[in-house]
C-alpha positions in Angstrom: 168.0 164.4 111.1 165.0 162.7 110.2 163.6 159.8 112.9 161.4 157.9 109.5 162.0 155.3 109.3 161.8 153.6 105.8 159.4 150.9 106.1 157.9 148.2 104.0 153.8 148.3 103.1 151.6 146.6 105.1 150.6 142.8 103.3 147.4 142.8 101.7 147.0 139.8 104.1 146.9 142.2 107.2 144.4 144.7 104.8 142.0 142.0 104.6 142.5 140.8 107.9 141.8 144.1 109.2 139.0 144.9 106.8 137.1 142.4 108.8 137.8 143.3 112.7 137.8 146.2 111.9 134.4 146.4 112.2 132.1 147.3 115.0 131.1 144.0 117.0 132.8 141.7 114.3 135.0 139.8 117.3 132.2 139.6 119.7 130.0 137.8 117.1 132.9 135.7 117.0 133.3 135.4 120.5 129.6 134.7 120.8 129.2 131.8 117.8 132.4 130.5 119.7 129.7 130.0 122.9 127.3 128.8 121.5 125.2 131.6 119.7 123.9 130.7 116.4 120.6 132.5 115.9 119.8 136.2 115.0 118.2 137.1 118.2 121.0 134.9 120.4 123.4 137.0 119.0 121.2 140.1 120.1 120.9 138.7 123.8 124.6 138.2 123.6 125.9 141.2 122.5 123.2 143.6 124.4 123.0 147.5 122.7 123.4 146.4 119.4 121.0 148.4 116.4 119.8 144.9 114.7 120.9 146.8 111.1 124.2 146.5 112.5 123.6 142.7 113.7 122.3 141.9 109.9 125.1 144.0 108.6 128.2 142.4 110.6 126.7 138.6 109.9 126.5 139.1 106.2 130.2 140.2 105.8 131.2 137.8 108.2 129.2 135.0 106.3 131.5 136.9 102.7 135.1 136.4 104.9 134.2 133.1 105.1 134.3 133.0 108.8 130.3 132.3 109.1 128.1 130.4 107.1 124.1 130.9 107.0 122.0 128.2 106.9 118.2 128.1 106.1 116.6 125.6 108.1 113.5 124.1 106.9 111.1 124.3 109.1 107.6 126.1 110.0 108.6 128.7 110.0 111.7 129.1 108.2 115.0 129.3 110.7 118.6 130.5 109.9 121.2 129.4 111.7 124.8 131.3 111.3 127.9 128.6 111.8 131.6 128.9 112.3 133.2 127.8 108.7 136.9 126.3 109.6 138.1 129.7 109.1 135.8 131.0 111.4 137.1 128.3 113.6 140.6 128.8 113.3 140.2 132.0 114.3 139.4 131.7 118.3 143.0 131.3 119.4 143.0 134.8 118.7 139.6 136.2 119.8 140.5 134.6 122.9 143.5 135.8 123.3 142.0 139.4 122.2 140.0 138.7 125.4 142.7 137.4 128.2 144.8 140.8 126.6 141.8 142.9 127.3 140.8 141.3 130.3 144.7 141.8 132.1 
């Protein structure tokens, strides 16, 4: 008697989302951005012990995924801010649900 069920494959949309959110710190970066973080050092302060290279890589990945937008501000010295896109703001309910689940 076989206990394995025949199931349909995981949809591409789920795989695409998992590729973004399976990365360590991705959800934490989004959470921090919902609470006001926009600059690299603000994210480092909010996330604590994150290596700078890892943070830079995650910010680039979230930008490529269309969740964050990188804005270079014309200032002296030049500043970079990471701003939530419309898609990034739409994910807020998901991130808050994860936080509520973890707190329970």
